py3Dmol code that shows the C-alpha trace and the ligand (Angstrom):
import py3Dmol

protein = """\
ATOM      1  CA  MET A   1     -85.483 142.095 137.199  1.00  0.00           C
ATOM      2  CA  LYS A   2     -81.928 141.082 137.791  1.00  0.00           C
ATOM      3  CA  ASN A   3     -79.054 142.967 136.062  1.00  0.00           C
ATOM      4  CA  LEU A   4     -77.203 140.868 133.674  1.00  0.00           C
ATOM      5  CA  GLY A   5     -73.476 140.933 132.550  1.00  0.00           C
ATOM      6  CA  PHE A   6     -72.273 139.391 129.401  1.00  0.00           C
ATOM      7  CA  ILE A   7     -68.684 138.678 128.520  1.00  0.00           C
ATOM      8  CA  GLY A   8     -67.645 137.516 125.035  1.00  0.00           C
ATOM      9  CA  LEU A   9     -69.469 139.038 122.034  1.00  0.00           C
ATOM     10  CA  GLY A  10     -68.197 136.682 119.373  1.00  0.00           C
ATOM     11  CA  ILE A  11     -70.240 134.883 116.665  1.00  0.00           C
ATOM     12  CA  MET A  12     -72.537 133.287 119.429  1.00  0.00           C
ATOM     13  CA  GLY A  13     -72.382 136.038 122.130  1.00  0.00           C
ATOM     14  CA  ARG A  14     -73.536 139.027 119.936  1.00  0.00           C
ATOM     15  CA  PRO A  15     -76.959 137.579 118.819  1.00  0.00           C
ATOM     16  CA  MET A  16     -77.455 136.089 122.475  1.00  0.00           C
ATOM     17  CA  VAL A  17     -77.065 139.625 123.930  1.00  0.00           C
ATOM     18  CA  MET A  18     -79.477 140.974 121.381  1.00  0.00           C
ATOM     19  CA  ASN A  19     -82.146 138.433 122.446  1.00  0.00           C
ATOM     20  CA  LEU A  20     -81.487 139.260 126.170  1.00  0.00           C
ATOM     21  CA  LEU A  21     -82.095 142.979 125.363  1.00  0.00           C
ATOM     22  CA  LYS A  22     -85.239 142.132 123.379  1.00  0.00           C
ATOM     23  CA  ALA A  23     -86.627 140.231 126.342  1.00  0.00           C
ATOM     24  CA  GLY A  24     -86.210 143.395 128.453  1.00  0.00           C
ATOM     25  CA  PHE A  25     -83.112 142.452 130.529  1.00  0.00           C
ATOM     26  CA  SER A  26     -80.718 145.262 131.513  1.00  0.00           C
ATOM     27  CA  VAL A  27     -77.313 144.008 130.277  1.00  0.00           C
ATOM     28  CA  THR A  28     -73.771 145.274 130.893  1.00  0.00           C
ATOM     29  CA  VAL A  29     -71.380 143.878 128.175  1.00  0.00           C
ATOM     30  CA  TYR A  30     -67.603 143.360 127.954  1.00  0.00           C
ATOM     31  CA  ASN A  31     -65.640 142.229 125.015  1.00  0.00           C
ATOM     32  CA  ARG A  32     -61.829 142.191 124.728  1.00  0.00           C
ATOM     33  CA  THR A  33     -62.055 143.689 121.223  1.00  0.00           C
ATOM     34  CA  ALA A  34     -64.160 146.757 121.870  1.00  0.00           C
ATOM     35  CA  ASP A  35     -65.744 147.253 118.442  1.00  0.00           C
ATOM     36  CA  LYS A  36     -67.707 144.034 118.651  1.00  0.00           C
ATOM     37  CA  MET A  37     -69.904 145.692 121.436  1.00  0.00           C
ATOM     38  CA  LYS A  38     -71.307 148.439 119.010  1.00  0.00           C
ATOM     39  CA  GLU A  39     -74.431 146.624 118.001  1.00  0.00           C
ATOM     40  CA  ALA A  40     -75.322 145.769 121.703  1.00  0.00           C
ATOM     41  CA  ILE A  41     -74.564 149.369 122.789  1.00  0.00           C
ATOM     42  CA  ASN A  42     -76.879 150.679 120.062  1.00  0.00           C
ATOM     43  CA  ALA A  43     -79.576 148.296 121.290  1.00  0.00           C
ATOM     44  CA  GLY A  44     -79.339 149.672 124.799  1.00  0.00           C
ATOM     45  CA  ALA A  45     -76.569 147.679 126.589  1.00  0.00           C
ATOM     46  CA  ARG A  46     -74.193 149.429 129.044  1.00  0.00           C
ATOM     47  CA  THR A  47     -70.462 148.645 128.853  1.00  0.00           C
ATOM     48  CA  ALA A  48     -67.730 147.797 131.284  1.00  0.00           C
ATOM     49  CA  ASN A  49     -64.005 147.966 130.838  1.00  0.00           C
ATOM     50  CA  SER A  50     -63.118 144.578 132.377  1.00  0.00           C
ATOM     51  CA  PRO A  51     -64.700 141.235 133.457  1.00  0.00           C
ATOM     52  CA  GLN A  52     -64.159 142.463 137.115  1.00  0.00           C
ATOM     53  CA  GLN A  53     -66.313 145.560 136.386  1.00  0.00           C
ATOM     54  CA  VAL A  54     -68.999 143.472 134.934  1.00  0.00           C
ATOM     55  CA  ALA A  55     -69.113 141.228 138.049  1.00  0.00           C
ATOM     56  CA  GLU A  56     -69.298 144.407 140.171  1.00  0.00           C
ATOM     57  CA  GLN A  57     -72.289 145.719 138.262  1.00  0.00           C
ATOM     58  CA  ALA A  58     -74.319 142.527 137.486  1.00  0.00           C
ATOM     59  CA  ASP A  59     -76.221 139.906 139.573  1.00  0.00           C
ATOM     60  CA  ILE A  60     -75.859 137.214 136.856  1.00  0.00           C
ATOM     61  CA  ILE A  61     -72.668 137.134 134.689  1.00  0.00           C
ATOM     62  CA  ILE A  62     -72.715 135.194 131.484  1.00  0.00           C
ATOM     63  CA  THR A  63     -69.422 134.177 129.778  1.00  0.00           C
ATOM     64  CA  ILE A  64     -69.131 132.629 126.221  1.00  0.00           C
ATOM     65  CA  VAL A  65     -65.524 132.772 125.193  1.00  0.00           C
ATOM     66  CA  THR A  66     -63.359 130.329 123.183  1.00  0.00           C
ATOM     67  CA  ASP A  67     -61.779 127.581 125.250  1.00  0.00           C
ATOM     68  CA  SER A  68     -60.928 126.393 128.840  1.00  0.00           C
ATOM     69  CA  PRO A  69     -57.792 128.800 129.304  1.00  0.00           C
ATOM     70  CA  ASP A  70     -59.915 131.741 128.172  1.00  0.00           C
ATOM     71  CA  VAL A  71     -62.830 131.075 130.619  1.00  0.00           C
ATOM     72  CA  ASN A  72     -60.129 130.645 133.376  1.00  0.00           C
ATOM     73  CA  GLN A  73     -58.536 133.860 132.398  1.00  0.00           C
ATOM     74  CA  VAL A  74     -61.738 135.800 132.288  1.00  0.00           C
ATOM     75  CA  ILE A  75     -62.799 134.491 135.697  1.00  0.00           C
ATOM     76  CA  THR A  76     -59.609 134.215 137.662  1.00  0.00           C
ATOM     77  CA  GLY A  77     -57.126 136.500 135.768  1.00  0.00           C
ATOM     78  CA  LYS A  78     -56.117 140.029 136.537  1.00  0.00           C
ATOM     79  CA  LYS A  79     -59.286 142.205 136.514  1.00  0.00           C
ATOM     80  CA  GLY A  80     -61.245 138.963 136.275  1.00  0.00           C
ATOM     81  CA  VAL A  81     -64.799 138.142 137.404  1.00  0.00           C
ATOM     82  CA  LEU A  82     -63.409 136.706 140.851  1.00  0.00           C
ATOM     83  CA  ASN A  83     -62.105 140.201 141.867  1.00  0.00           C
ATOM     84  CA  GLY A  84     -65.538 141.808 141.382  1.00  0.00           C
ATOM     85  CA  ILE A  85     -67.857 139.094 142.513  1.00  0.00           C
ATOM     86  CA  SER A  86     -69.629 138.916 145.890  1.00  0.00           C
ATOM     87  CA  GLY A  87     -71.965 136.511 147.683  1.00  0.00           C
ATOM     88  CA  GLY A  88     -75.125 135.289 146.025  1.00  0.00           C
ATOM     89  CA  LYS A  89     -74.155 136.324 142.486  1.00  0.00           C
ATOM     90  CA  ILE A  90     -74.271 133.739 139.704  1.00  0.00           C
ATOM     91  CA  VAL A  91     -71.834 132.997 136.836  1.00  0.00           C
ATOM     92  CA  ILE A  92     -73.174 131.122 133.910  1.00  0.00           C
ATOM     93  CA  ASP A  93     -70.560 129.872 131.487  1.00  0.00           C
ATOM     94  CA  MET A  94     -72.025 129.082 128.037  1.00  0.00           C
ATOM     95  CA  SER A  95     -68.662 128.331 126.374  1.00  0.00           C
ATOM     96  CA  THR A  96     -67.784 124.694 125.479  1.00  0.00           C
ATOM     97  CA  ILE A  97     -64.960 123.916 127.809  1.00  0.00           C
ATOM     98  CA  SER A  98     -63.437 121.021 129.983  1.00  0.00           C
ATOM     99  CA  PRO A  99     -65.850 119.603 132.627  1.00  0.00           C
ATOM    100  CA  ALA A 100     -62.785 119.457 134.956  1.00  0.00           C
ATOM    101  CA  VAL A 101     -62.072 123.163 134.488  1.00  0.00           C
ATOM    102  CA  THR A 102     -65.658 124.012 135.131  1.00  0.00           C
ATOM    103  CA  GLN A 103     -65.661 122.117 138.423  1.00  0.00           C
ATOM    104  CA  LYS A 104     -62.425 123.940 139.490  1.00  0.00           C
ATOM    105  CA  LEU A 105     -64.063 127.361 138.667  1.00  0.00           C
ATOM    106  CA  ALA A 106     -67.210 126.472 140.494  1.00  0.00           C
ATOM    107  CA  ARG A 107     -65.149 125.654 143.604  1.00  0.00           C
ATOM    108  CA  GLU A 108     -63.289 129.017 143.343  1.00  0.00           C
ATOM    109  CA  LEU A 109     -66.554 130.987 142.977  1.00  0.00           C
ATOM    110  CA  SER A 110     -68.134 129.022 145.703  1.00  0.00           C
ATOM    111  CA  ALA A 111     -65.249 130.139 148.057  1.00  0.00           C
ATOM    112  CA  LYS A 112     -66.521 133.741 147.475  1.00  0.00           C
ATOM    113  CA  GLY A 113     -70.142 132.752 148.187  1.00  0.00           C
ATOM    114  CA  ALA A 114     -71.075 132.957 144.481  1.00  0.00           C
ATOM    115  CA  HIS A 115     -72.606 130.236 142.351  1.00  0.00           C
ATOM    116  CA  MET A 116     -71.833 128.810 138.963  1.00  0.00           C
ATOM    117  CA  LEU A 117     -73.770 127.013 136.200  1.00  0.00           C
ATOM    118  CA  ASP A 118     -72.150 125.395 133.164  1.00  0.00           C
ATOM    119  CA  ALA A 119     -74.631 125.979 130.296  1.00  0.00           C
ATOM    120  CA  PRO A 120     -73.053 125.075 126.896  1.00  0.00           C
ATOM    121  CA  VAL A 121     -75.213 125.474 123.814  1.00  0.00           C
ATOM    122  CA  SER A 122     -75.951 123.698 120.552  1.00  0.00           C
ATOM    123  CA  GLY A 123     -77.715 125.136 117.507  1.00  0.00           C
ATOM    124  CA  GLY A 124     -75.037 127.298 115.952  1.00  0.00           C
ATOM    125  CA  ASP A 125     -75.146 130.992 115.029  1.00  0.00           C
ATOM    126  CA  SER A 126     -78.490 130.517 113.374  1.00  0.00           C
ATOM    127  CA  GLY A 127     -79.884 129.116 116.670  1.00  0.00           C
ATOM    128  CA  ALA A 128     -78.306 131.926 118.620  1.00  0.00           C
ATOM    129  CA  LYS A 129     -79.921 134.576 116.253  1.00  0.00           C
ATOM    130  CA  ALA A 130     -83.390 132.844 116.356  1.00  0.00           C
ATOM    131  CA  GLY A 131     -83.204 132.376 120.199  1.00  0.00           C
ATOM    132  CA  THR A 132     -83.781 128.605 119.666  1.00  0.00           C
ATOM    133  CA  LEU A 133     -80.520 127.304 121.170  1.00  0.00           C
ATOM    134  CA  ALA A 134     -80.433 123.930 122.954  1.00  0.00           C
ATOM    135  CA  ILE A 135     -78.975 124.597 126.322  1.00  0.00           C
ATOM    136  CA  MET A 136     -77.665 121.880 128.713  1.00  0.00           C
ATOM    137  CA  VAL A 137     -77.196 123.027 132.212  1.00  0.00           C
ATOM    138  CA  GLY A 138     -75.087 121.710 135.179  1.00  0.00           C
ATOM    139  CA  GLY A 139     -74.768 123.038 138.733  1.00  0.00           C
ATOM    140  CA  GLU A 140     -77.131 123.405 141.619  1.00  0.00           C
ATOM    141  CA  GLU A 141     -80.859 122.860 140.504  1.00  0.00           C
ATOM    142  CA  LYS A 142     -82.259 125.710 142.566  1.00  0.00           C
ATOM    143  CA  VAL A 143     -79.717 128.124 140.901  1.00  0.00           C
ATOM    144  CA  PHE A 144     -80.763 126.705 137.566  1.00  0.00           C
ATOM    145  CA  LYS A 145     -84.432 127.401 138.283  1.00  0.00           C
ATOM    146  CA  ALA A 146     -83.704 130.988 139.433  1.00  0.00           C
ATOM    147  CA  CYS A 147     -81.959 131.521 136.001  1.00  0.00           C
ATOM    148  CA  LEU A 148     -84.605 129.932 133.818  1.00  0.00           C
ATOM    149  CA  PRO A 149     -86.065 133.247 132.407  1.00  0.00           C
ATOM    150  CA  VAL A 150     -82.549 134.219 131.309  1.00  0.00           C
ATOM    151  CA  PHE A 151     -82.094 130.826 129.447  1.00  0.00           C
ATOM    152  CA  GLU A 152     -85.632 131.136 128.011  1.00  0.00           C
ATOM    153  CA  ALA A 153     -84.639 134.418 126.193  1.00  0.00           C
ATOM    154  CA  MET A 154     -81.855 132.578 124.330  1.00  0.00           C
ATOM    155  CA  GLY A 155     -82.973 129.054 123.838  1.00  0.00           C
ATOM    156  CA  LYS A 156     -85.776 126.703 123.270  1.00  0.00           C
ATOM    157  CA  THR A 157     -84.638 123.280 124.635  1.00  0.00           C
ATOM    158  CA  ILE A 158     -83.423 123.981 128.051  1.00  0.00           C
ATOM    159  CA  THR A 159     -82.397 120.990 130.108  1.00  0.00           C
ATOM    160  CA  TYR A 160     -81.071 120.645 133.707  1.00  0.00           C
ATOM    161  CA  VAL A 161     -78.667 117.604 133.431  1.00  0.00           C
ATOM    162  CA  GLY A 162     -76.922 117.419 136.864  1.00  0.00           C
ATOM    163  CA  GLY A 163     -74.082 118.824 139.002  1.00  0.00           C
ATOM    164  CA  HIS A 164     -71.200 121.022 138.080  1.00  0.00           C
ATOM    165  CA  GLY A 165     -69.542 120.040 134.824  1.00  0.00           C
ATOM    166  CA  MET A 166     -72.301 117.748 133.704  1.00  0.00           C
ATOM    167  CA  GLY A 167     -73.659 120.406 131.292  1.00  0.00           C
ATOM    168  CA  GLN A 168     -70.231 120.290 129.616  1.00  0.00           C
ATOM    169  CA  THR A 169     -70.263 116.451 129.569  1.00  0.00           C
ATOM    170  CA  VAL A 170     -73.546 116.373 127.735  1.00  0.00           C
ATOM    171  CA  LYS A 171     -72.278 118.916 125.303  1.00  0.00           C
ATOM    172  CA  LEU A 172     -69.414 116.627 124.610  1.00  0.00           C
ATOM    173  CA  CYS A 173     -72.006 113.836 123.969  1.00  0.00           C
ATOM    174  CA  ASN A 174     -73.636 116.247 121.675  1.00  0.00           C
ATOM    175  CA  GLN A 175     -70.407 116.793 119.761  1.00  0.00           C
ATOM    176  CA  ILE A 176     -69.860 112.879 119.394  1.00  0.00           C
ATOM    177  CA  LEU A 177     -73.418 112.677 117.834  1.00  0.00           C
ATOM    178  CA  VAL A 178     -72.831 115.687 115.589  1.00  0.00           C
ATOM    179  CA  SER A 179     -69.477 114.710 114.225  1.00  0.00           C
ATOM    180  CA  VAL A 180     -70.024 111.080 113.690  1.00  0.00           C
ATOM    181  CA  THR A 181     -73.241 111.900 111.830  1.00  0.00           C
ATOM    182  CA  ASN A 182     -71.373 114.456 109.833  1.00  0.00           C
ATOM    183  CA  LEU A 183     -68.971 111.775 108.636  1.00  0.00           C
ATOM    184  CA  ALA A 184     -71.797 109.513 107.475  1.00  0.00           C
ATOM    185  CA  VAL A 185     -73.258 112.390 105.395  1.00  0.00           C
ATOM    186  CA  CYS A 186     -69.852 112.906 103.826  1.00  0.00           C
ATOM    187  CA  GLU A 187     -69.569 109.284 102.883  1.00  0.00           C
ATOM    188  CA  ALA A 188     -73.129 109.063 101.505  1.00  0.00           C
ATOM    189  CA  ILE A 189     -72.699 112.244  99.451  1.00  0.00           C
ATOM    190  CA  THR A 190     -69.495 111.130  97.975  1.00  0.00           C
ATOM    191  CA  LEU A 191     -70.951 107.697  96.972  1.00  0.00           C
ATOM    192  CA  ALA A 192     -74.008 109.416  95.400  1.00  0.00           C
ATOM    193  CA  ARG A 193     -71.939 111.852  93.377  1.00  0.00           C
ATOM    194  CA  LYS A 194     -69.437 109.221  92.136  1.00  0.00           C
ATOM    195  CA  SER A 195     -72.219 106.854  91.124  1.00  0.00           C
ATOM    196  CA  GLY A 196     -73.950 109.692  89.204  1.00  0.00           C
ATOM    197  CA  VAL A 197     -76.744 110.363  91.513  1.00  0.00           C
ATOM    198  CA  ASP A 198     -77.472 114.104  92.196  1.00  0.00           C
ATOM    199  CA  PRO A 199     -76.554 114.601  95.890  1.00  0.00           C
ATOM    200  CA  HIS A 200     -79.524 117.003  96.332  1.00  0.00           C
ATOM    201  CA  VAL A 201     -81.887 114.199  95.171  1.00  0.00           C
ATOM    202  CA  MET A 202     -80.210 111.669  97.492  1.00  0.00           C
ATOM    203  CA  ILE A 203     -80.668 114.120 100.487  1.00  0.00           C
ATOM    204  CA  GLN A 204     -84.267 114.762  99.469  1.00  0.00           C
ATOM    205  CA  ALA A 205     -85.010 111.039  99.205  1.00  0.00           C
ATOM    206  CA  THR A 206     -83.440 110.036 102.510  1.00  0.00           C
ATOM    207  CA  SER A 207     -84.143 113.041 104.842  1.00  0.00           C
ATOM    208  CA  GLY A 208     -87.705 112.150 105.543  1.00  0.00           C
ATOM    209  CA  GLY A 209     -86.894 108.498 106.559  1.00  0.00           C
ATOM    210  CA  ALA A 210     -84.908 106.805 109.285  1.00  0.00           C
ATOM    211  CA  ALA A 211     -81.686 108.537 108.042  1.00  0.00           C
ATOM    212  CA  GLY A 212     -82.865 112.030 108.577  1.00  0.00           C
ATOM    213  CA  SER A 213     -80.654 114.458 110.712  1.00  0.00           C
ATOM    214  CA  TRP A 214     -79.738 118.055 111.167  1.00  0.00           C
ATOM    215  CA  GLN A 215     -76.346 117.278 109.625  1.00  0.00           C
ATOM    216  CA  LEU A 216     -77.906 115.758 106.506  1.00  0.00           C
ATOM    217  CA  GLU A 217     -80.509 118.568 106.092  1.00  0.00           C
ATOM    218  CA  ASN A 218     -78.186 121.510 106.842  1.00  0.00           C
ATOM    219  CA  LEU A 219     -74.662 120.466 106.035  1.00  0.00           C
ATOM    220  CA  GLY A 220     -75.596 118.014 103.256  1.00  0.00           C
ATOM    221  CA  PRO A 221     -76.760 120.700 100.729  1.00  0.00           C
ATOM    222  CA  LYS A 222     -73.628 122.795 101.504  1.00  0.00           C
ATOM    223  CA  MET A 223     -71.446 119.909 100.717  1.00  0.00           C
ATOM    224  CA  ALA A 224     -73.426 119.306  97.422  1.00  0.00           C
ATOM    225  CA  ASP A 225     -73.043 123.008  96.531  1.00  0.00           C
ATOM    226  CA  ARG A 226     -69.250 123.087  97.461  1.00  0.00           C
ATOM    227  CA  ASP A 227     -70.172 125.820 100.038  1.00  0.00           C
ATOM    228  CA  PHE A 228     -67.549 125.516 102.651  1.00  0.00           C
ATOM    229  CA  ALA A 229     -68.051 128.827 104.466  1.00  0.00           C
ATOM    230  CA  PRO A 230     -68.037 128.433 108.280  1.00  0.00           C
ATOM    231  CA  GLY A 231     -71.085 128.258 110.442  1.00  0.00           C
ATOM    232  CA  PHE A 232     -68.957 126.307 112.892  1.00  0.00           C
ATOM    233  CA  MET A 233     -65.326 126.185 111.978  1.00  0.00           C
ATOM    234  CA  ILE A 234     -63.235 122.920 111.877  1.00  0.00           C
ATOM    235  CA  GLU A 235     -60.733 124.444 114.399  1.00  0.00           C
ATOM    236  CA  LEU A 236     -63.464 124.897 116.960  1.00  0.00           C
ATOM    237  CA  GLN A 237     -64.896 121.528 116.382  1.00  0.00           C
ATOM    238  CA  GLN A 238     -61.490 119.992 116.837  1.00  0.00           C
ATOM    239  CA  LYS A 239     -61.212 121.850 120.206  1.00  0.00           C
ATOM    240  CA  ASP A 240     -64.541 120.128 121.273  1.00  0.00           C
ATOM    241  CA  LEU A 241     -63.474 116.661 119.965  1.00  0.00           C
ATOM    242  CA  LYS A 242     -60.232 116.868 121.900  1.00  0.00           C
ATOM    243  CA  LEU A 243     -62.223 117.560 124.980  1.00  0.00           C
ATOM    244  CA  ALA A 244     -64.559 114.642 124.232  1.00  0.00           C
ATOM    245  CA  LEU A 245     -61.542 112.261 123.570  1.00  0.00           C
ATOM    246  CA  GLU A 246     -60.031 113.384 126.883  1.00  0.00           C
ATOM    247  CA  ALA A 247     -63.224 112.862 128.892  1.00  0.00           C
ATOM    248  CA  ALA A 248     -63.622 109.389 127.284  1.00  0.00           C
ATOM    249  CA  ARG A 249     -60.007 108.495 128.077  1.00  0.00           C
ATOM    250  CA  THR A 250     -60.621 109.566 131.779  1.00  0.00           C
ATOM    251  CA  GLN A 251     -63.646 107.245 131.843  1.00  0.00           C
ATOM    252  CA  ASN A 252     -61.838 104.335 130.117  1.00  0.00           C
ATOM    253  CA  ILE A 253     -64.307 104.370 127.250  1.00  0.00           C
ATOM    254  CA  PRO A 254     -63.075 103.559 123.701  1.00  0.00           C
ATOM    255  CA  VAL A 255     -64.611 105.997 121.168  1.00  0.00           C
ATOM    256  CA  PRO A 256     -63.291 104.613 117.837  1.00  0.00           C
ATOM    257  CA  ALA A 257     -65.798 106.457 115.707  1.00  0.00           C
ATOM    258  CA  LEU A 258     -64.894 109.788 117.349  1.00  0.00           C
ATOM    259  CA  GLY A 259     -61.150 109.071 116.992  1.00  0.00           C
ATOM    260  CA  LEU A 260     -61.614 108.518 113.250  1.00  0.00           C
ATOM    261  CA  VAL A 261     -63.471 111.773 112.637  1.00  0.00           C
ATOM    262  CA  HIS A 262     -60.976 113.643 114.731  1.00  0.00           C
ATOM    263  CA  GLN A 263     -58.116 112.202 112.475  1.00  0.00           C
ATOM    264  CA  LEU A 264     -60.068 113.051 109.267  1.00  0.00           C
ATOM    265  CA  PHE A 265     -60.536 116.676 110.515  1.00  0.00           C
ATOM    266  CA  MET A 266     -56.840 116.780 111.121  1.00  0.00           C
ATOM    267  CA  GLY A 267     -56.293 116.035 107.467  1.00  0.00           C
ATOM    268  CA  CYS A 268     -58.436 119.052 106.642  1.00  0.00           C
ATOM    269  CA  GLN A 269     -56.425 121.160 109.040  1.00  0.00           C
ATOM    270  CA  ALA A 270     -53.155 119.868 107.413  1.00  0.00           C
ATOM    271  CA  ALA A 271     -54.620 120.892 103.973  1.00  0.00           C
ATOM    272  CA  GLY A 272     -55.248 124.448 105.257  1.00  0.00           C
ATOM    273  CA  GLU A 273     -59.004 124.087 105.803  1.00  0.00           C
ATOM    274  CA  GLY A 274     -59.083 124.573 109.588  1.00  0.00           C
ATOM    275  CA  ARG A 275     -61.181 127.865 109.251  1.00  0.00           C
ATOM    276  CA  GLU A 276     -63.685 126.333 106.835  1.00  0.00           C
ATOM    277  CA  GLY A 277     -67.010 124.964 108.064  1.00  0.00           C
ATOM    278  CA  THR A 278     -67.259 121.461 109.468  1.00  0.00           C
ATOM    279  CA  GLN A 279     -69.065 120.389 106.086  1.00  0.00           C
ATOM    280  CA  ALA A 280     -65.426 120.508 104.563  1.00  0.00           C
ATOM    281  CA  LEU A 281     -64.840 117.176 106.255  1.00  0.00           C
ATOM    282  CA  ILE A 282     -66.114 115.806 102.835  1.00  0.00           C
ATOM    283  CA  LYS A 283     -62.765 116.827 101.293  1.00  0.00           C
ATOM    284  CA  SER A 284     -60.955 114.417 103.628  1.00  0.00           C
ATOM    285  CA  ILE A 285     -63.137 111.509 102.122  1.00  0.00           C
ATOM    286  CA  GLU A 286     -62.644 112.853  98.538  1.00  0.00           C
ATOM    287  CA  ARG A 287     -58.966 112.829  98.991  1.00  0.00           C
ATOM    288  CA  LEU A 288     -59.103 109.218 100.140  1.00  0.00           C
ATOM    289  CA  ALA A 289     -61.326 108.352  97.194  1.00  0.00           C
ATOM    290  CA  ALA A 290     -58.892 110.191  94.868  1.00  0.00           C
ATOM    291  CA  ILE A 291     -61.760 112.498  93.786  1.00  0.00           C
ATOM    292  CA  GLN A 292     -60.724 116.005  92.513  1.00  0.00           C
TER     293      GLN A 292
END
"""
ligand_1 = """\
48
NAP
P -65.797 133.420 118.473
O -66.740 134.226 117.529
O -64.350 133.179 118.102
O -65.763 134.424 119.800
C -64.928 134.120 120.853
C -65.172 135.264 121.903
O -64.338 134.950 123.050
C -64.753 136.623 121.373
O -65.693 137.575 121.885
C -63.352 136.845 121.998
O -62.974 138.115 122.156
C -63.594 136.049 123.330
N -62.298 135.689 123.983
C -61.564 134.595 123.557
N -60.502 134.367 124.395
C -60.585 135.420 125.289
C -59.823 135.756 126.428
N -58.764 135.087 126.733
N -60.168 136.797 127.172
C -61.302 137.517 126.770
N -62.010 137.303 125.770
C -61.705 136.178 125.030
O -66.372 132.111 118.936
P -67.923 131.650 119.070
O -68.209 130.808 117.767
O -68.727 132.737 119.490
O -67.770 130.453 120.170
C -67.773 130.791 121.606
C -67.941 129.401 122.416
O -69.230 128.948 121.988
C -66.903 128.486 122.056
O -66.642 127.797 123.281
C -67.595 127.583 121.113
O -67.158 126.186 121.197
C -69.013 127.643 121.561
N -70.020 127.236 120.537
C -69.973 127.854 119.315
C -70.865 127.495 118.323
C -70.801 128.087 116.873
O -71.612 127.701 116.012
N -70.086 129.093 116.607
C -71.985 126.649 118.603
C -71.986 126.144 119.914
C -71.063 126.485 120.816
P -62.259 138.993 120.930
O -63.436 139.480 120.133
O -61.443 139.976 121.596
O -61.463 137.907 120.152
"""
view = py3Dmol.view(width=600, height=400)
view.addModel(protein, "pdb")
view.setStyle({"model": 0}, {"cartoon": {"style": "trace"}})
view.addModel(ligand_1, "xyz")
view.setStyle({"model": 1}, {"stick": {}})
view.zoomTo()
view.show()
């Protein structure tokens, strides 16, 4: 079995590593903040002191860090993956980042004889823990096929979508679907509550019909209970929506609904709610409706 490397043990990375170890992979981990590696070490992971060392030790190197500049730094920076990589090795980036940056990194890795897949995920921290992530993969198909057992240890719906950067493009489509649906849930719950209908009853009555969605079933009850703790933070959602707006601008596609949600989330950020969960979008609607 191939040796795996894993860089970025944040909210998503930690449970993903645990699932790789459970599936029997040998994993070398690296995280900038060392104490986040404890759980993986206790479960049998080896550690490296830099992304370069991970690339030296592993055949397949997985990264899941915050944003485009972070993936760029981990791969091309001082003591980065590029310094430790050699021909035939594979980098799988599972962060959500810019398709254009992904394509640039794929070219830089290719110059060293290495391969890259972009494989962003959907399903949140709960999907990461349960090993049921949706994974959308771009890159060469034969490299994707070689990595399938690795993906199967972390996800359930694993889809090859096309060449380099296309996994990221599909993830941006995913974020349009998620955020515009979230806004619809916010509006429906606000109307129900102000009209005197228990929001939980509205959710129960509508979930089984044509209006059913992950957002309604998972975020709706949290909105109804005023539970704004983050599963997925508004700040990170805004990073993704900016990437989606930029991709749409590049393709000359108007995305008015996406633009609106982005502005409403900005209202949340201005009100100091950027580190709350995306269900806190309802507060933007409530402010417009003058509801306390
Ligand atoms: P997170 O908890 O904030 O973790 C981010 C990780 O990236 C941390 O391990 C952090 O290291 C590392 N990192 C960031 N910048 C770095 C840099 N310049 N150099 C080295 N390491 C760096 O975030 P997350 O929720 O796991 O999200 C990670 C990625 O998955 C993001 O692209 C996000 O959009 C995507 N995603 C998240 C979710 C979700 O529900 N959370 C769902 C789908 C996709 P430190 O520990 O040292 O800070």
